[in-house]
The first five atom37 places (N, CA, C, CB, O) and aatype in JSON, in Angstrom:
{
  "aatype": [12, 5, 10, 11, 15, 5, 11, 1, 18, 1, 10, 13, 10, 10, 12, 10, 19, 18, 9, 19, 9, 16, 15, 9, 7, 9, 1, 13, 7, 19, 13, 5, 6, 9, 15, 1, 7, 15, 7, 13, 13, 8, 0, 13, 9, 10, 7, 10, 9, 10, 16, 11, 9, 4, 9, 9, 3, 7, 1, 19, 12, 7, 11, 14, 10, 15, 9, 13, 15, 18, 17, 10, 9, 13, 9, 13, 13, 19, 9, 0, 19, 14, 9, 4, 19, 9, 1, 0, 8, 7, 13, 11, 7, 10, 18, 9, 19, 13, 0, 8, 13, 19, 0, 10, 0, 10, 9, 13, 9, 10, 15, 17, 13, 19, 16, 15, 4, 9, 19, 18, 7, 16, 15, 13, 10, 18, 0],
  "atom_mask": [
    [1, 1, 1, 1, 1],
    [1, 1, 1, 1, 1],
    [1, 1, 1, 1, 1],
    [1, 1, 1, 1, 1],
    [1, 1, 1, 1, 1],
    [1, 1, 1, 1, 1],
    [1, 1, 1, 1, 1],
    [1, 1, 1, 1, 1],
    [1, 1, 1, 1, 1],
    [1, 1, 1, 1, 1],
    [1, 1, 1, 1, 1],
    [1, 1, 1, 1, 1],
    [1, 1, 1, 1, 1],
    [1, 1, 1, 1, 1],
    [1, 1, 1, 1, 1],
    [1, 1, 1, 1, 1],
    [1, 1, 1, 1, 1],
    [1, 1, 1, 1, 1],
    [1, 1, 1, 1, 1],
    [1, 1, 1, 1, 1],
    [1, 1, 1, 1, 1],
    [1, 1, 1, 1, 1],
    [1, 1, 1, 1, 1],
    [1, 1, 1, 1, 1],
    [1, 1, 1, 0, 1],
    [1, 1, 1, 1, 1],
    [1, 1, 1, 1, 1],
    [1, 1, 1, 1, 1],
    [1, 1, 1, 0, 1],
    [1, 1, 1, 1, 1],
    [1, 1, 1, 1, 1],
    [1, 1, 1, 1, 1],
    [1, 1, 1, 1, 1],
    [1, 1, 1, 1, 1],
    [1, 1, 1, 1, 1],
    [1, 1, 1, 1, 1],
    [1, 1, 1, 0, 1],
    [1, 1, 1, 1, 1],
    [1, 1, 1, 0, 1],
    [1, 1, 1, 1, 1],
    [1, 1, 1, 1, 1],
    [1, 1, 1, 1, 1],
    [1, 1, 1, 1, 1],
    [1, 1, 1, 1, 1],
    [1, 1, 1, 1, 1],
    [1, 1, 1, 1, 1],
    [1, 1, 1, 0, 1],
    [1, 1, 1, 1, 1],
    [1, 1, 1, 1, 1],
    [1, 1, 1, 1, 1],
    [1, 1, 1, 1, 1],
    [1, 1, 1, 1, 1],
    [1, 1, 1, 1, 1],
    [1, 1, 1, 1, 1],
    [1, 1, 1, 1, 1],
    [1, 1, 1, 1, 1],
    [1, 1, 1, 1, 1],
    [1, 1, 1, 0, 1],
    [1, 1, 1, 1, 1],
    [1, 1, 1, 1, 1],
    [1, 1, 1, 1, 1],
    [1, 1, 1, 0, 1],
    [1, 1, 1, 1, 1],
    [1, 1, 1, 1, 1],
    [1, 1, 1, 1, 1],
    [1, 1, 1, 1, 1],
    [1, 1, 1, 1, 1],
    [1, 1, 1, 1, 1],
    [1, 1, 1, 1, 1],
    [1, 1, 1, 1, 1],
    [1, 1, 1, 1, 1],
    [1, 1, 1, 1, 1],
    [1, 1, 1, 1, 1],
    [1, 1, 1, 1, 1],
    [1, 1, 1, 1, 1],
    [1, 1, 1, 1, 1],
    [1, 1, 1, 1, 1],
    [1, 1, 1, 1, 1],
    [1, 1, 1, 1, 1],
    [1, 1, 1, 1, 1],
    [1, 1, 1, 1, 1],
    [1, 1, 1, 1, 1],
    [1, 1, 1, 1, 1],
    [1, 1, 1, 1, 1],
    [1, 1, 1, 1, 1],
    [1, 1, 1, 1, 1],
    [1, 1, 1, 1, 1],
    [1, 1, 1, 1, 1],
    [1, 1, 1, 1, 1],
    [1, 1, 1, 0, 1],
    [1, 1, 1, 1, 1],
    [1, 1, 1, 1, 1],
    [1, 1, 1, 0, 1],
    [1, 1, 1, 1, 1],
    [1, 1, 1, 1, 1],
    [1, 1, 1, 1, 1],
    [1, 1, 1, 1, 1],
    [1, 1, 1, 1, 1],
    [1, 1, 1, 1, 1],
    [1, 1, 1, 1, 1],
    [1, 1, 1, 1, 1],
    [1, 1, 1, 1, 1],
    [1, 1, 1, 1, 1],
    [1, 1, 1, 1, 1],
    [1, 1, 1, 1, 1],
    [1, 1, 1, 1, 1],
    [1, 1, 1, 1, 1],
    [1, 1, 1, 1, 1],
    [1, 1, 1, 1, 1],
    [1, 1, 1, 1, 1],
    [1, 1, 1, 1, 1],
    [1, 1, 1, 1, 1],
    [1, 1, 1, 1, 1],
    [1, 1, 1, 1, 1],
    [1, 1, 1, 1, 1],
    [1, 1, 1, 1, 1],
    [1, 1, 1, 1, 1],
    [1, 1, 1, 1, 1],
    [1, 1, 1, 1, 1],
    [1, 1, 1, 1, 1],
    [1, 1, 1, 0, 1],
    [1, 1, 1, 1, 1],
    [1, 1, 1, 1, 1],
    [1, 1, 1, 1, 1],
    [1, 1, 1, 1, 1],
    [1, 1, 1, 1, 1],
    [1, 1, 1, 1, 1]
  ],
  "atom_positions": [
    [[153.17, 57.37, 137.11], [154.46, 56.69, 136.34], [154.88, 55.68, 137.34], [155.82, 57.79, 135.97], [154.67, 55.64, 138.55]],
    [[155.53, 54.83, 136.52], [156.17, 53.39, 137.18], [157.33, 53.86, 137.73], [156.54, 52.07, 136.12], [157.71, 54.98, 137.4]],
    [[157.98, 53.19, 138.52], [159.22, 53.51, 139.32], [160.46, 53.25, 138.33], [159.33, 52.54, 140.72], [161.51, 53.86, 138.55]],
    [[160.38, 52.34, 137.2], [161.46, 52.57, 136.29], [161.31, 53.64, 135.29], [161.71, 51.41, 135.62], [162.35, 54.11, 134.83]],
    [[160.24, 54.08, 134.9], [160.07, 55.2, 134.02], [160.47, 56.52, 134.76], [158.59, 55.26, 133.51], [160.94, 57.47, 134.14]],
    [[160.24, 56.54, 136.22], [160.65, 57.46, 136.82], [162.28, 57.71, 137.17], [159.9, 57.35, 137.79], [162.83, 58.78, 137.4]],
    [[162.81, 56.46, 137.13], [164.36, 56.57, 137.37], [164.85, 57.05, 135.96], [165.13, 55.05, 137.88], [165.8, 57.83, 135.94]],
    [[164.3, 56.64, 134.82], [164.89, 56.9, 133.52], [164.65, 58.61, 133.36], [164.08, 55.88, 132.23], [165.57, 59.36, 133.04]],
    [[163.41, 59.04, 133.62], [163.08, 60.31, 133.66], [164.23, 61.21, 134.63], [161.58, 60.35, 134.19], [164.73, 62.26, 134.23]],
    [[164.48, 60.7, 135.69], [165.6, 61.39, 136.67], [166.7, 61.44, 136.03], [165.93, 60.72, 137.98], [167.27, 62.53, 135.91]],
    [[167.2, 60.36, 135.52], [168.5, 60.11, 134.59], [168.48, 61.24, 133.34], [168.47, 58.39, 133.89], [169.51, 61.87, 133.08]],
    [[167.42, 61.42, 132.7], [167.37, 62.36, 131.67], [167.51, 63.77, 132.14], [166.15, 62.2, 130.96], [168.21, 64.57, 131.51]],
    [[166.89, 64.1, 133.18], [166.86, 65.35, 133.85], [168.3, 65.63, 134.25], [165.89, 65.34, 135.04], [168.68, 66.79, 134.08]],
    [[169.1, 64.81, 134.74], [170.36, 65.11, 135.33], [171.38, 65.1, 134.13], [170.74, 64.05, 136.51], [172.39, 65.8, 134.22]],
    [[171.15, 64.34, 133.05], [171.89, 64.76, 131.83], [171.82, 66.07, 131.31], [171.53, 64.02, 130.85], [172.82, 66.67, 130.92]],
    [[170.5, 66.61, 131.3], [170.22, 67.94, 131.11], [171.02, 68.77, 131.75], [169.04, 68.24, 131.43], [171.76, 69.59, 131.2]],
    [[170.88, 68.54, 133.1], [171.75, 69.56, 133.92], [173.15, 69.54, 133.5], [171.72, 69.28, 135.46], [173.81, 70.57, 133.64]],
    [[173.68, 68.53, 133.02], [175.01, 68.56, 132.58], [175.17, 69.29, 131.25], [175.5, 67.19, 132.47], [176.19, 69.93, 130.98]],
    [[174.11, 69.18, 130.42], [174.18, 69.81, 129.21], [174.21, 71.39, 129.43], [173.02, 69.36, 128.35], [174.99, 72.11, 128.8]],
    [[173.41, 71.82, 130.28], [173.23, 73.14, 130.57], [174.58, 73.65, 131.06], [172.11, 73.35, 131.55], [175.09, 74.68, 130.62]],
    [[175.11, 72.89, 131.99], [176.43, 73.37, 132.45], [177.44, 73.52, 131.47], [176.95, 72.55, 133.41], [178.22, 74.46, 131.49]],
    [[177.47, 72.57, 130.54], [178.28, 72.55, 129.4], [177.98, 73.84, 128.49], [178.03, 71.21, 128.62], [178.94, 74.48, 128.07]],
    [[176.94, 74.16, 128.25], [176.49, 75.36, 127.5], [176.97, 76.72, 128.2], [174.9, 75.34, 127.39], [177.3, 77.72, 127.57]],
    [[176.96, 76.61, 129.63], [177.32, 77.78, 130.21], [178.82, 78.05, 130.3], [176.74, 77.82, 131.47], [179.29, 79.17, 130.48]],
    [[179.56, 76.9, 130.17], [181.09, 76.92, 130.14], [181.42, 77.19, 128.61], [0.0, 0.0, 0.0], [182.5, 77.75, 128.41]],
    [[180.66, 76.88, 127.51], [180.94, 77.12, 126.28], [180.81, 78.82, 126.14], [179.96, 76.21, 125.35], [181.71, 79.45, 125.59]],
    [[179.67, 79.46, 126.66], [179.28, 80.54, 126.36], [180.29, 81.5, 127.36], [177.71, 80.57, 126.52], [180.35, 82.67, 126.98]],
    [[180.98, 81.22, 128.39], [182.19, 81.86, 129.02], [183.44, 81.7, 128.35], [182.39, 81.38, 130.31], [184.41, 82.43, 128.55]],
    [[183.42, 80.71, 127.51], [184.74, 80.53, 126.52], [184.52, 81.38, 125.59], [0.0, 0.0, 0.0], [185.5, 82.03, 125.22]],
    [[183.36, 81.62, 125.02], [183.25, 82.57, 123.67], [183.42, 84.06, 124.17], [181.65, 82.4, 122.81], [184.28, 84.86, 123.8]],
    [[182.33, 84.26, 125.16], [182.17, 85.65, 125.72], [182.83, 85.68, 127.13], [180.59, 86.07, 125.81], [182.31, 85.1, 128.09]],
    [[183.96, 86.37, 127.24], [184.68, 86.44, 128.59], [183.94, 87.21, 129.51], [186.06, 87.03, 128.51], [184.19, 87.02, 130.7]],
    [[183.09, 88.04, 129.21], [182.54, 88.95, 130.18], [181.18, 88.3, 130.6], [182.38, 90.45, 129.59], [180.74, 87.36, 129.93]],
    [[180.51, 88.79, 131.69], [179.44, 88.06, 132.35], [178.45, 89.13, 132.03], [179.64, 87.64, 133.99], [178.55, 90.31, 132.34]],
    [[177.32, 88.47, 131.27], [176.13, 89.34, 131.16], [174.94, 88.93, 131.85], [175.77, 89.5, 129.84], [174.72, 87.73, 131.99]],
    [[174.13, 89.84, 132.31], [173.11, 89.68, 133.45], [171.9, 88.81, 132.95], [172.56, 91.17, 133.95], [171.37, 88.0, 133.71]],
    [[171.45, 88.99, 131.56], [170.31, 88.25, 131.12], [170.59, 86.65, 131.04], [0.0, 0.0, 0.0], [169.82, 85.82, 131.51]],
    [[171.66, 86.38, 130.45], [171.89, 85.06, 130.04], [172.07, 84.17, 131.64], [173.35, 85.06, 128.92], [171.64, 83.04, 131.89]],
    [[172.84, 85.06, 132.51], [173.14, 84.33, 133.71], [171.76, 84.03, 134.53], [0.0, 0.0, 0.0], [171.58, 82.99, 135.17]],
    [[170.84, 85.04, 134.4], [169.5, 84.85, 135.0], [168.79, 83.57, 134.43], [168.62, 86.14, 134.73], [168.29, 82.65, 135.07]],
    [[168.87, 83.75, 133.0], [168.28, 82.5, 132.37], [168.68, 81.16, 132.62], [168.4, 82.58, 131.12], [167.83, 80.27, 132.73]],
    [[169.98, 80.92, 132.71], [170.76, 79.47, 133.17], [170.16, 79.28, 134.48], [172.6, 79.51, 133.33], [169.66, 78.18, 134.73]],
    [[170.13, 80.27, 135.42], [169.88, 80.14, 136.95], [168.36, 79.65, 136.96], [170.14, 81.68, 137.87], [167.98, 78.93, 137.89]],
    [[167.5, 80.04, 135.95], [166.04, 79.97, 136.01], [165.97, 78.47, 135.35], [165.18, 81.3, 135.13], [165.2, 77.67, 135.87]],
    [[166.61, 78.14, 134.4], [166.59, 76.61, 133.88], [167.01, 75.64, 134.82], [167.48, 76.38, 132.69], [166.32, 74.64, 135.03]],
    [[168.21, 75.88, 135.47], [168.83, 75.19, 136.41], [167.81, 74.86, 137.55], [170.02, 75.96, 136.85], [167.49, 73.71, 137.86]],
    [[167.34, 76.0, 138.14], [166.33, 76.04, 139.18], [165.18, 74.97, 138.83], [0.0, 0.0, 0.0], [164.96, 73.99, 139.55]],
    [[164.46, 75.28, 137.62], [163.62, 74.22, 137.12], [163.88, 72.68, 137.03], [163.41, 74.57, 135.97], [163.07, 71.87, 137.49]],
    [[164.93, 72.37, 136.47], [165.26, 71.08, 136.15], [165.68, 70.64, 137.67], [166.44, 70.96, 134.92], [165.22, 69.56, 138.03]],
    [[166.49, 71.34, 138.57], [166.79, 70.65, 139.73], [165.53, 70.38, 140.64], [167.81, 71.42, 140.46], [165.41, 69.35, 141.3]],
    [[164.77, 71.2, 140.62], [163.46, 71.22, 141.26], [162.88, 69.79, 140.88], [162.5, 72.51, 140.75], [162.61, 68.96, 141.75]],
    [[162.71, 69.58, 139.72], [162.01, 68.38, 139.08], [162.76, 67.22, 139.71], [162.08, 68.35, 137.38], [162.21, 66.33, 140.35]],
    [[164.0, 67.3, 139.5], [164.93, 66.16, 139.84], [164.69, 65.84, 141.51], [166.64, 66.64, 139.46], [164.68, 64.66, 141.87]],
    [[164.52, 66.72, 142.33], [164.15, 66.54, 143.68], [162.89, 65.97, 143.94], [164.2, 67.69, 144.33], [162.71, 65.13, 144.82]],
    [[161.92, 66.45, 143.13], [160.62, 65.93, 143.41], [160.54, 64.3, 142.93], [159.52, 66.9, 142.63], [159.9, 63.42, 143.51]],
    [[161.31, 64.16, 141.77], [161.16, 62.62, 141.27], [161.92, 61.94, 142.32], [161.79, 62.23, 139.69], [161.38, 60.96, 142.83]],
    [[163.19, 62.32, 142.77], [163.99, 61.54, 143.49], [163.51, 61.15, 144.88], [165.17, 62.14, 143.54], [163.91, 60.15, 145.46]],
    [[162.57, 62.07, 145.4], [161.79, 61.89, 146.7], [160.91, 60.61, 146.24], [0.0, 0.0, 0.0], [160.95, 59.61, 146.96]],
    [[160.15, 60.59, 145.11], [159.07, 59.65, 144.97], [159.83, 58.44, 144.83], [158.05, 59.92, 143.78], [159.35, 57.44, 145.37]],
    [[161.23, 58.27, 144.04], [161.83, 56.99, 143.65], [162.26, 56.5, 144.95], [163.03, 57.08, 142.58], [162.26, 55.27, 145.09]],
    [[162.64, 57.24, 145.95], [163.2, 56.78, 147.21], [162.29, 56.56, 148.31], [164.14, 57.68, 147.65], [162.61, 56.2, 149.44]],
    [[161.11, 56.81, 147.88], [159.85, 56.46, 148.93], [159.71, 57.66, 150.08], [0.0, 0.0, 0.0], [159.09, 57.54, 151.14]],
    [[160.3, 58.66, 149.71], [160.2, 59.84, 150.7], [159.78, 61.17, 149.85], [161.72, 60.09, 151.49], [160.52, 62.14, 149.71]],
    [[158.33, 61.04, 149.27], [157.95, 62.26, 148.54], [157.95, 63.59, 149.27], [156.65, 62.07, 148.04], [157.68, 63.7, 150.47]],
    [[158.26, 64.52, 148.55], [158.17, 66.01, 149.15], [156.68, 66.63, 149.29], [159.02, 67.04, 148.15], [155.83, 66.19, 148.51]],
    [[156.35, 67.47, 150.07], [155.16, 68.08, 150.03], [154.79, 69.01, 148.96], [155.05, 68.66, 151.1], [155.66, 69.84, 148.68]],
    [[153.81, 69.05, 148.37], [153.7, 69.81, 147.16], [153.72, 71.33, 147.57], [152.38, 69.4, 146.37], [153.8, 72.1, 146.61]],
    [[153.66, 71.84, 148.75], [153.91, 72.97, 149.19], [155.41, 73.45, 149.2], [153.36, 72.96, 150.36], [155.71, 74.64, 149.27]],
    [[156.28, 72.48, 149.11], [157.65, 72.86, 149.23], [158.34, 73.01, 148.06], [158.33, 72.01, 149.97], [159.57, 73.17, 148.05]],
    [[157.48, 72.97, 146.82], [158.08, 72.91, 145.52], [158.83, 74.23, 145.15], [157.02, 72.6, 144.5], [159.95, 74.31, 144.65]],
    [[157.89, 75.4, 145.55], [158.46, 76.68, 145.28], [159.56, 77.17, 146.04], [157.54, 77.57, 145.39], [160.28, 78.04, 145.55]],
    [[159.81, 76.67, 147.3], [160.94, 76.83, 148.11], [162.03, 76.26, 147.39], [160.78, 76.24, 149.43], [162.95, 77.02, 147.08]],
    [[162.1, 75.01, 147.07], [163.23, 74.29, 146.48], [163.55, 75.14, 145.09], [162.81, 72.61, 146.2], [164.73, 75.39, 144.84]],
    [[162.64, 75.53, 144.3], [162.95, 76.36, 143.1], [163.72, 77.77, 143.42], [161.56, 76.66, 142.38], [164.75, 78.12, 142.84]],
    [[163.11, 78.46, 144.33], [163.64, 79.68, 144.96], [165.1, 79.61, 145.38], [162.83, 80.0, 146.16], [165.98, 80.39, 145.01]],
    [[165.26, 78.53, 146.24], [166.49, 78.36, 147.16], [167.17, 77.09, 146.53], [166.08, 78.13, 148.87], [167.67, 76.31, 147.34]],
    [[167.26, 76.79, 145.3], [167.74, 75.58, 144.99], [169.09, 75.44, 145.09], [167.38, 75.25, 143.85], [169.53, 74.34, 144.75]],
    [[169.86, 76.26, 145.46], [171.33, 76.17, 145.67], [171.63, 75.38, 146.95], [171.98, 77.62, 145.77], [172.55, 74.58, 147.14]],
    [[170.61, 75.79, 147.82], [170.81, 75.23, 149.25], [169.83, 74.0, 149.28], [170.44, 76.38, 150.49], [170.16, 72.92, 149.77]],
    [[168.69, 74.22, 148.77], [167.5, 73.01, 148.88], [167.96, 71.87, 148.25], [166.06, 73.35, 148.18], [167.97, 70.82, 148.88]],
    [[168.35, 71.91, 147.04], [168.83, 70.66, 146.32], [169.65, 69.61, 147.15], [169.7, 71.09, 145.16], [169.24, 68.47, 147.38]],
    [[170.88, 70.13, 147.58], [171.57, 69.24, 148.45], [170.74, 68.67, 149.64], [172.74, 69.94, 148.97], [170.83, 67.49, 149.98]],
    [[170.04, 69.46, 150.18], [169.32, 69.15, 151.52], [168.25, 67.93, 151.02], [168.46, 70.68, 152.25], [168.23, 66.88, 151.65]],
    [[167.42, 68.11, 149.95], [166.69, 67.22, 149.56], [167.35, 65.93, 149.1], [165.97, 67.75, 148.7], [166.73, 64.89, 149.29]],
    [[168.56, 65.9, 148.49], [169.07, 64.83, 148.2], [169.39, 63.95, 149.35], [170.05, 65.09, 147.46], [169.09, 62.76, 149.45]],
    [[170.12, 64.75, 150.31], [170.6, 64.1, 151.59], [169.23, 63.64, 152.35], [171.56, 65.22, 152.55], [169.27, 62.55, 152.92]],
    [[168.17, 64.29, 152.38], [167.0, 63.74, 153.01], [166.58, 62.53, 152.41], [165.93, 64.64, 153.02], [166.18, 61.64, 153.16]],
    [[166.61, 62.33, 151.04], [166.15, 61.14, 150.46], [167.03, 60.0, 150.54], [165.86, 61.34, 149.17], [166.57, 58.86, 150.64]],
    [[168.19, 60.23, 150.51], [169.16, 59.03, 150.52], [170.14, 58.92, 151.7], [170.0, 59.08, 149.26], [171.08, 58.13, 151.68]],
    [[169.9, 59.68, 152.65], [170.66, 59.52, 153.81], [171.97, 60.02, 153.76], [0.0, 0.0, 0.0], [172.3, 60.9, 152.96]],
    [[172.85, 59.42, 154.68], [174.5, 59.65, 154.52], [174.93, 59.47, 153.19], [175.39, 58.63, 155.39], [175.9, 60.14, 152.84]],
    [[174.38, 58.64, 152.3], [175.02, 58.28, 150.92], [174.61, 59.59, 150.06], [174.38, 56.7, 150.2], [175.24, 59.8, 149.03]],
    [[173.61, 60.45, 150.42], [173.21, 61.79, 149.9], [174.58, 62.69, 149.77], [0.0, 0.0, 0.0], [174.98, 63.3, 148.78]],
    [[175.16, 62.58, 151.02], [176.52, 63.5, 150.98], [177.51, 63.11, 149.77], [177.41, 63.3, 152.45], [178.08, 63.95, 149.07]],
    [[177.63, 61.81, 149.63], [178.31, 61.4, 148.64], [177.97, 61.78, 147.18], [178.32, 60.19, 148.8], [178.79, 62.17, 146.34]],
    [[176.5, 61.58, 146.96], [175.96, 61.8, 145.66], [176.13, 63.37, 145.35], [174.43, 61.3, 145.6], [176.35, 63.75, 144.2]],
    [[176.03, 64.14, 146.28], [175.92, 65.89, 146.17], [177.49, 66.02, 145.83], [175.35, 66.94, 147.91], [177.84, 66.6, 144.8]],
    [[178.27, 65.55, 146.57], [179.64, 65.8, 146.31], [180.26, 65.49, 145.13], [180.29, 65.25, 147.14], [180.94, 66.31, 144.51]],
    [[180.06, 64.26, 144.73], [180.27, 63.66, 143.44], [179.61, 64.4, 142.23], [179.77, 62.28, 143.5], [180.26, 64.48, 141.18]],
    [[178.51, 64.88, 142.3], [177.96, 65.58, 141.09], [178.51, 67.0, 141.27], [176.28, 65.53, 140.98], [178.71, 67.62, 140.23]],
    [[178.78, 67.63, 142.46], [179.47, 69.07, 142.34], [180.63, 69.0, 141.59], [179.87, 69.71, 143.7], [180.81, 69.82, 140.69]],
    [[181.6, 67.96, 141.87], [182.94, 67.88, 141.32], [182.81, 67.63, 139.91], [183.8, 66.83, 141.98], [183.57, 68.1, 139.07]],
    [[181.71, 66.78, 139.64], [181.7, 66.46, 137.98], [181.24, 67.73, 137.38], [180.61, 65.15, 137.47], [181.8, 68.19, 136.39]],
    [[180.12, 68.37, 138.01], [179.69, 69.58, 137.26], [180.92, 70.66, 137.07], [178.44, 70.27, 138.08], [181.18, 71.2, 135.99]],
    [[181.61, 70.87, 138.26], [182.75, 71.87, 138.01], [183.67, 71.49, 136.95], [183.56, 72.08, 139.22], [184.04, 72.25, 136.05]],
    [[184.1, 70.04, 137.14], [184.87, 69.62, 136.0], [184.36, 69.71, 134.46], [185.15, 68.32, 136.26], [185.16, 69.83, 133.54]],
    [[183.1, 69.64, 134.28], [182.57, 69.78, 132.96], [182.44, 71.16, 132.55], [181.3, 69.15, 132.85], [182.7, 71.57, 131.41]],
    [[182.0, 71.92, 133.59], [182.22, 73.69, 133.25], [183.69, 74.2, 133.06], [181.65, 74.68, 134.63], [183.95, 75.05, 132.21]],
    [[184.49, 73.73, 133.75], [185.9, 74.19, 133.4], [186.5, 73.56, 132.16], [186.84, 73.88, 134.55], [187.3, 74.21, 131.48]],
    [[186.18, 72.49, 131.87], [186.5, 71.98, 130.67], [186.21, 72.31, 129.45], [186.24, 71.08, 130.67], [187.01, 72.37, 128.52]],
    [[184.75, 72.58, 129.41], [184.17, 73.1, 128.34], [184.49, 74.76, 128.09], [182.72, 72.79, 128.52], [184.47, 75.28, 126.98]],
    [[184.75, 75.38, 129.17], [185.23, 76.67, 129.14], [186.61, 76.67, 128.42], [185.3, 77.22, 130.53], [186.79, 77.33, 127.4]],
    [[187.67, 75.84, 129.04], [188.87, 75.75, 128.66], [188.98, 75.34, 127.1], [189.51, 74.86, 129.57], [189.7, 76.05, 126.4]],
    [[188.45, 74.43, 126.62], [188.34, 73.83, 125.22], [187.99, 74.89, 124.39], [187.32, 72.68, 125.07], [188.69, 75.19, 123.42]],
    [[186.74, 75.6, 124.74], [186.06, 76.61, 123.68], [187.07, 77.77, 123.75], [184.37, 77.15, 124.11], [187.4, 78.34, 122.71]],
    [[187.53, 78.12, 124.86], [188.59, 79.26, 124.87], [189.8, 79.19, 123.83], [189.23, 79.3, 126.27], [190.24, 80.05, 123.07]],
    [[190.27, 77.59, 124.12], [191.33, 77.46, 123.18], [190.94, 77.43, 121.64], [192.04, 76.25, 123.54], [191.8, 77.83, 120.86]],
    [[189.85, 77.03, 121.17], [189.66, 77.14, 119.95], [189.13, 78.74, 119.44], [188.73, 76.01, 119.67], [189.37, 79.13, 118.3]],
    [[188.62, 79.3, 120.11], [188.15, 80.73, 119.96], [189.27, 81.75, 119.93], [187.2, 81.1, 121.1], [189.37, 82.64, 119.08]],
    [[190.11, 81.54, 120.94], [191.26, 82.56, 121.26], [192.48, 82.02, 120.8], [191.43, 82.89, 122.78], [193.41, 82.81, 120.59]],
    [[192.66, 80.71, 120.58], [193.96, 80.13, 120.37], [194.72, 79.63, 121.59], [0.0, 0.0, 0.0], [194.28, 79.86, 122.72]],
    [[195.74, 79.03, 121.43], [196.42, 78.46, 122.61], [197.4, 79.47, 123.27], [197.2, 77.18, 122.21], [197.98, 79.22, 124.33]],
    [[197.53, 80.58, 122.61], [198.73, 81.51, 123.04], [198.39, 82.05, 124.25], [199.06, 82.68, 122.06], [199.33, 82.52, 124.9]],
    [[197.08, 82.11, 124.83], [196.73, 82.45, 126.03], [197.35, 81.8, 127.33], [195.48, 82.31, 126.01], [197.39, 82.33, 128.44]],
    [[197.77, 80.68, 127.02], [198.27, 79.66, 128.01], [199.72, 80.21, 128.39], [198.31, 78.04, 127.35], [200.18, 80.18, 129.52]],
    [[200.36, 80.73, 127.26], [201.66, 81.12, 127.56], [201.97, 82.51, 127.98], [202.38, 80.86, 126.52], [203.08, 82.92, 128.31]],
    [[200.9, 83.16, 127.92], [201.09, 84.65, 128.33], [201.42, 84.91, 129.78], [199.83, 85.43, 128.04], [201.58, 86.06, 130.18]]
  ]
}
């Protein structure tokens, strides 16, 4: 792939992460209890997408990952993804990781809150 198409694919995958987080927030807004099956499914999907983002980001930044590290990134994606981003971008990677963490948390909370208001009404705010 060319560099421009890899950047677009990375952006597409990043938007997909935001969509998955939004769907998790909507699910928590509708069903207040935690179910094991869907939690595992969402973690699996996020692991796959974030691993692919790390692979492509390393190529785009000129610091490709070893093919033998892909499965480690997938299994330990919560820890490995920030490490890969900081490795590829240097000190700027800390800002990138922090900004996306805050944005993902806000998207989750907002989607959960709006869905809860729609499903259960706004009366739970005053209780």
